[in-house]
Structure formats: C-alpha cells, structure tokens
N, C-alpha and C positions, 0 to 999 in steps of 0.2 A: 454420748460421751460428755462428761463434765470437764470444766477447765482444769480442775485439780487432777483429773486422771491422765492429762497429757504428759505430766512428768517432766523432769529436768532435761531430758533428751531433746525437748522442743527447742531449747536454746535461749539463753538470755543475751540480748544485745547489749552493747556498751552503753547505748543511750538509756536503755531500761535500767542498767546497773547504776548509772550516774544519778538518775532520777530517784531510784530507790534509796541510794545513799543520802540524797538531799532530804528525803522525808524524815530521816533520823535527826535532822538538825532544823527544828522549826524556825530558828532565827535566820536561816539561809534565805538570800534574796534571789538565788538562781543565777547570779552573775558568774560564779565559778563554773557551774554546770554549762553555762553558755560558752564560756571561754574554752572549756575542754571540747565541746561539740565543734567549735570552729577549728580547733587544732586537728581534730579527727578528720574533718573534711580536707584540710590541707594535706594530711598524711595520705589519704586515699589518692589525691591528685599526684603526689610525689611517687607513691607506689606504682601507679599506672605508668608514669614516665620511666621509672627504673626498670619495669618489666619490658618496656619497649625500647630501651636504650640502644640495643644493638641494631634496631630497625630504623631508628630515627637519627637525628643529628645530635646525639647527646653523649657520645663517647669522646674521650680525649680532653685536652686542656682548653680553657676558654681564652688563653692568652693574657691572663691577669694574675697578679700576685696579691694575696690577702694580707691583713695586718700582721699575721704570724710569719710572713715571709714565704708562704707556701704557694705553689701553683694552684690556681683555682680551676677545678674541673667544670665542664659545662653543666653537669647535673648539680654540682655545688651551687652554681649561680642560679639555676632554675629553682632549686629548693629554697634558697635564701629569699628570692624575690616572691615566691609563692606564699611563704609564711608571712612575710612583711605585709603584702597586699591584703591577705586574708584578715590579719589582725588589726591593721591600721584603722579600719572603720567598724570594727566589731562592737565597740562601745564598752569593752570589758577590760581594756589594757590602758595604763597610763603612760608607759614607756617600755621600749624593748631594747635588747642588746643581742647581737649576733656574733658568733665566733669569727665570722667573715668580715666584720666591719669594725673600724677603729673606734667610733664614737657611739654613744647612746642613740637610739632610733626613736624619734618622736612619732606619735600617732596623729591622725588628721584632727585639726582643731575642731572642737565641739564633740568629739567622740572619746574623750578621756574617760577611763574607767577606774576600777578599784585595784587592779593588779599589775605587777610587772612580769615580763616574760623574757627570759634569757634562753637562747637556743643555739645548738650546733646543728645547722640545717642538714648536713650530710657527713656524719662521722665515718672515717675510714674510706674517704672518697678515692684514695689511691687504689682501692680494690675494684673500682667500677669497671675498668676495662678488662679485668680478668674474671668478671662475673662472680665475685665473692661477696659475702654478706656485708652490708653497710647499714647505717641507721640514722635516725634523727633523735637528738636528746633535748629535753626541755625542762625548765625549772621555773616555778611560779612563786612569787612572794606577794604579800599584801603591800600596796603602795603606802607611803607614809601619809599622803594627803589625798583622800578619796575625791575623784572627780576633777582633779587639777592636773595640768601638764606635769608629767614626771620628769625627773632628772637622773643623772648618774647616781646621785646619792640614794635614790630609791632602790637602785639595782645592787648597791654594795652592801648587802645584808648577808649574815652568815647562813650556812645551810640549815642550821637549826630553826630558822624562821620560815623555811619553805612551807607552803600550804599544799603544793602538789609537785611531784617530780615524776618524770617518766621518759620512755623512749619508744620509738617505733623501729623495729628491725625488719629490713627488707632482705629476706633470704629465701629458703625453699618455700616458705609461706611468709606473709606479712603479719607481724604481731605487734600489738600495742601492749605495753606493760606500764602500769603506773601505780602510785600510792598517794593517798591523801592523809597519811598518818594513821590509817586504820587497816593495815595489812597491804599486801601486794597482790594485784590481780592481773592476769594476762588474757588478752583477747586476740583471736585469730580472724583475719579478714577472709570472708567467703567472697571470692571475686565474682561468683555467679549472680549474687544479689547486691554486692557492694556494701556489705554490712559486717562489722566486727562482732563476733560471738564470744562469750565467756568460755574459754577453753582451759585456763589454768587458774582456778580460784584459790585464793589464800596461799600463795606461793611461799615456800620455806626453803632456804638454802641449807643443805646438809652441814652440820656443825664441823665436820672434818672430811677431807677428801684425799685423793692421791694424785691430783692434777695441779700443775702450775702453768701460768702463762706469763712469759717475759720475752723481751727482745734480746736474745743472747748475742746479737751482733754488737751490743754495747759492753760485752764482758770486760774488755780491756779498760773501760772507763769507770767501772764500779768501785765503790769504797770497800775496804777489806771485810767489813761485817757482812756485806752482801755476798761476797765470795764465800765466806764461811757458811752462810745460810744455804747457798746453792749446793755446796759440797755435801752438806748434811742431808738435804732432801733427795739428792741424786744417789746417795748410798742407801743402804737398808735402814730406813727410819725405824727407830726403836718403838715408836708408837703404833705404826701401821704394819710393821713387819715386812715392808717392801718399799722399794724406791718410788718416788713420785714420777709420773709420766708428763711430758710436755704436751700442751695443747695451745697453739698460738696461731691466731688468724691474722692479727695485725690491724684489726679494727676494734677499738675499745668496746663499743657497744656489743659487737658480736662475741668477743671474748668474755665480757661480763655476763651476757645472756646465757652462754653455755655454762658458766660457773654457777649462775643462779639456779639453773635447772639441775645440774649434776653435782655441784660442789666443786670448789677449786679456789685458787688464789691468783690474782693478777698483780704484777709488780711493775712499776715504772719508777725506780728510785732516782735520786740525784746522781749525776755522773759528771765527769770532768771533760766531756767531749767538746763542749764549747761554753763560753761564759754566759750566753743567753739562757742556757738550760741548767746552770749551776744550781738554781733553786727548784728545779723540777721541769718536767716537759709538758704535762697535761694542764689544761685550763681549769681553774677552780670553779668558775661560775657555770660553764657550759658542759663540763664533763664530770669532774670529781665530786662536786657537791650534790648534784641530782642523783648520781649513781650511789653515793654514800647514803642518801636518804632511803633509797630503795633497799640497799644492802641491810641497813639497820632494821628496817621494817620486816625484812625476810629472815632476821636472826643472824645476820652476818656483821662484819665490822669494816670500817674504812679509816685508815690512818695515813699519816706521812711516814717517811722512813726515820723520823726522829720521835715518833710516838704521838704526835698531835692528832686529835680527832678531827677529821676533815670537816665534820659538821659544825665545829666550833670556830673555825677560822673566819675572821672578818676580812673580806676582800679589801685590798688597798688600791685596786684598779680593775677595770673591766676585763683585762686580759692577764691577770695574775696567774702564774704557773705554780704548780705544787708537785712534789713527789706523791705517788699514790700506791698504797698497798691495800687491796680490797678483796673481800671474798669470805669464805667460810670462817666462822669465828675462831675456832681452835687453830686453824692454819695461820690466820693473822696474828693470833696470840704468840705462836711459835716464832714467826718472823720478827715480831716486836722484841722478843727476848734476845735474839741474835743482834738486832740493831742497837739494843741498849747495852750490849756487851755482857749480858748475863749467861749467854751460851757461846760455845766455840766448838 
C-alpha cells in the first residue's frame, strides 16, 4: 500500500491542516501556527472538564460577578483561567482580553509575542447546568509592536484586521471551527485519541434559509421595524413560499454554528429593556467580530440593526456592546431592508 492509496478517509488532523496552510505562506514564521496549537490544547482541556461537569464540582455558580454584571459559573472561571495560563507563557501573545475581566490581561514578562488574543472563555454558560451546548470564541489580531508588552490599544482594532477567528463548540461532539481569511474549516475531536480531525472542509452557509434565532422574550422592547420584520417572516414569505421556523438555543456560539451548517439568521437587536443595553447586548470583541469574520468567509453577512458592517466597527472599549444580525446573506439582506424602512 502506498501513502497515496490511503485516501482522504485516513483523516487530516488540525495540526496537519495548520502546517499545510503555513507552507502556502513562505514568509510565515510559525508563530501564528504555534498560537493556534496552544489554543487547541486549552480547548481539549476545557472539553474534558465540560464532559465531566456533572461528575465533578463544576456545576453551578462560582459566587462571583463578571464585568458584564453576570453571575460567573464555575466552568466559566475554569475556562478563563485555563486559557490565560496557557497563553501567558506561550511566547506568541503580546496582550489578552477576556469577556470575563475588566482590563487587558498582560502576558508574563519576557514572553511577549506578535499577536493579541480576545476570547469569551465559555459562551452560553447559563446552559451548563442543563447540559446544553456551550462554546469558546476567540479573535486574533496582529499586535502593533512585535515583541513588546501589549496594551489595550493593541486590542481595540476592527474585525476587518483579524488574522484568525474561531470557536470551539462543546455539544454532542466537540468541534473547532476557524478561519484565517482563506475559507472556514471545521474539525471534530476524536476523544479516543485526543485529536481534532477535519470533518467539515470549506464550510459554506446557505445563501437563504427558513430558520430564525432570536430571544422572543424581548418582543415588548423591540423597535417597530423589528416587529414588522418578524411579522413578515412568520407569515408565508413571498420568497420561500412558507413561514420561517424558530430555532433558538440561547447560546450565541451554538445558534451560530447551527445556522452556519444549515442556514439561518440570528438577531439580537437594540431594545429598550434597560439603558445598559440600549446600544446592543453582545460584545463586539469577543462575540460579534469573530463570528462576523467566520460568517463572511462562509458566504454570509453580519451587520448591526442600523446596517453597519460588524467587521468595520472600530471598538471604543474592551467591552463595547453592539446589536447583531448575522447569518445567511439573503436573510440578512432582507432584515436590513426592514430595518432601513424599505420594507413593511
């Protein structure tokens, strides 16, 4: 048997995929590949703890409140600490930011690298105790001064400047999905050998779907254009010939992943529920921007509810919130027409 006769079913590991991609860029130093490899190790550790949460002491709240004013779950705290410790001495990162912490996170002196890392250690953590899907989201930019201690300024870059964005979803299987700006690829963890294998090469989001994901508990606080849009898609849509169906998990990474695979639109518009969320609910750096990069690379779109491209927004702070409309391109186009007052 020759190596060539083994065929694609033998499986391509994520490490092999990263190295193959690096070979296409002769100027690459390997630092970005190393950074991704360190993140993958962190993801495997988190995945193992998530899968054992009901047997260990990882269910329930940790008795703390994060910068967002949300109760910190025990697995939240574990995931946050795990990623920080893994990356602080990796030599690839200049500075980090976490959705769980108020300020920029420095790396160990002498280990400063070329990149910044912003991450949501465990998105959808309210789902932990009910055994629903959760995930880790990450965003990587090039630091402005290679090899020097990074600052908040290095982190406050628009999504358009991202060099890598991705997420790990802990569900019926653990999957890593990421993009370097050359398409979107998904890898599934084989727990028997502890390795991620390429399972979803070159992922593309269907241009139109018949699914929507939104927290309808906020209906009373939506703006009129959102109400008009929702009425339209719940009736017999003239385009698809049938009403849209709701699919909502309540964890952004899980809802986005389903829509990436099957097509769909996720909406979290501005509402009048409270002043803190008047400009949106989801965090730009840790949620909206990285998923927008993935969506665009998969053929989708990501905008705010006033039509701004998520990828073009320059953050004004580490925890800036934005409205988010993301998913299949034609579905986002339709929503945008309603929000702009061009449809009713």
